[in-house]
C-alpha positions in Angstrom: 8.7 -2.6 -5.3 6.2 -1.8 -8.1 2.5 -2.1 -8.8 0.4 -4.8 -7.2 -3.3 -6.2 -7.3 -4.8 -7.9 -4.4 -5.3 -11.5 -5.4 -6.1 -13.3 -2.1 -6.7 -12.4 1.5 -6.2 -14.9 4.4 -6.9 -12.5 7.1 -9.1 -13.3 10.1 -9.9 -9.6 10.6 -11.7 -9.5 7.2 -15.1 -11.0 6.4 -15.9 -13.0 3.3 -18.0 -10.2 1.8 -15.1 -7.7 2.2 -12.7 -10.2 0.7 -14.9 -10.5 -2.4 -15.2 -6.8 -2.8 -11.5 -6.2 -2.4 -9.9 -8.9 -4.5 -9.1 -7.5 -7.8 -10.1 -3.8 -7.4 -7.6 -3.3 -4.4 -4.3 -2.1 -5.7 -1.0 -0.7 -4.2 1.9 0.9 -6.0 5.3 1.5 -4.3 7.3 4.1 -6.2 11.1 4.2 -6.5 11.1 7.7 -4.7 9.6 6.2 -1.5 5.8 6.9 -2.1 2.9 4.6 -2.0 -0.6 4.8 -3.5 -3.3 2.4 -2.3 -6.8 2.1 -3.9 -9.7 -0.1 -2.6 -13.3 0.3 -3.8 -14.1 4.0 -3.4 -11.4 4.6 -0.8 -7.8 5.4 -1.4 -4.7 6.4 0.6 -1.4 7.9 -0.2 1.8 8.4 1.8 5.5 7.5 2.0 7.1 4.3 2.8 10.5 2.7 3.8 11.3 -0.9 3.3 14.2 -2.8 4.8 15.0 -5.7 2.5 17.0 -7.5 5.1 14.3 -7.6 7.9 11.3 -7.4 5.4 9.8 -4.6 7.6 7.5 -2.1 5.7 6.9 1.2 7.5 4.2 3.5 6.0 3.5 7.1 6.8 0.1 8.5 6.0 -1.0 12.1 6.8 2.2 12.6 8.7 1.6 9.6 11.0 3.7 6.5 11.1 1.8 3.2 11.4 2.3 1.8 14.9 1.8 -1.8 13.6 4.6 -4.1 12.5 4.1 -5.0 8.8 6.2 -7.4 6.9 6.2 -7.5 3.1 8.0 -10.3 1.2 8.4 -10.3 -2.6 8.8 -13.7 -4.3 8.8 -13.3 -8.1 5.4 -11.9 -9.1 3.9 -12.3 -5.5 3.8 -9.9 -2.6 2.8 -11.2 0.7 1.9 -8.6 3.4 1.3 -9.6 7.0 0.4 -7.4 9.9 1.5 -8.1 13.4 -1.9 -7.6 15.0 -3.9 -9.7 12.5 -3.6 -13.3 11.7 -3.2 -14.2 8.0 -1.9 -12.3 5.1 -2.9 -10.2 2.2 -1.4 -11.6 -1.1 -0.9 -9.4 -4.2 0.2 -10.3 -7.7 2.4 -8.1 -9.8 0.3 -5.8 -12.1 1.1 -6.1 -15.7 -0.4 -2.8 -16.8 
C-alpha cells in the first residue's frame, strides 16, 4: 500500500492539540512483504499486517498481538482513509512523495 503522511484527523477521540502535533510528522508505511512501520512524534510501532481489498479490512499485529478493533482502510488515488470501529471519524493520509 506504500508510504503515507497524516494530513487530517476527524477523530472524536483526539483533541485539537494532539491533531496539530500529529498532522505532518505522523507517517505509516505498508511494505509489500506484509510489514508496517508507524512513526508519530517520538513514538513508533512496527508489526505485520494483512489487508483484504474486497472488504477493506486492515488487521495489524504488533508484538505478537492482533488488534481486537475493526479497522477499515480505503485507498483512493493519493488518499488513504483509515477508520476505527470504536472511534467516530477517520484519519486521512496522503501518499508520501519521498
